[in-house]
Phi, psi and omega in degrees: 000326178295315182297323178296320180292320173303314175302313185299314180295317173303314180296316179301314181295321183289321178294316174299314173300320176297315181297325180291312182297317178296325181290320177292325176286328175281339180250054191258000173299122177287140182223164164238131177261157170249132177226112183050045176083349178270120174285147173270169172287149180303125180208162178291154181301321181301324177297320178286321178294305185296325176291325177300309182302308179298323175298319175296321177292334177276319186281324181303305176296332172295317175297317180298313182299320183299313185295321178297316177297324181287330180286322180293330178287345188273000000 
């Protein structure tokens, strides 16, 4: 059973990595984004989407932890 879980995890990681690679290859058109009037450097669409995804993956757990810590103090 332990080997099956490892194999399933490896397959899942490979599928996610493959999806990311395909996404990057399909979205290679360069764009410039404007945020509050400030332009970003020209970069592929996938760079902006993946950086927003990674930022959300870092900020989300921090907010959950902060809200949990705040509740414990009450």
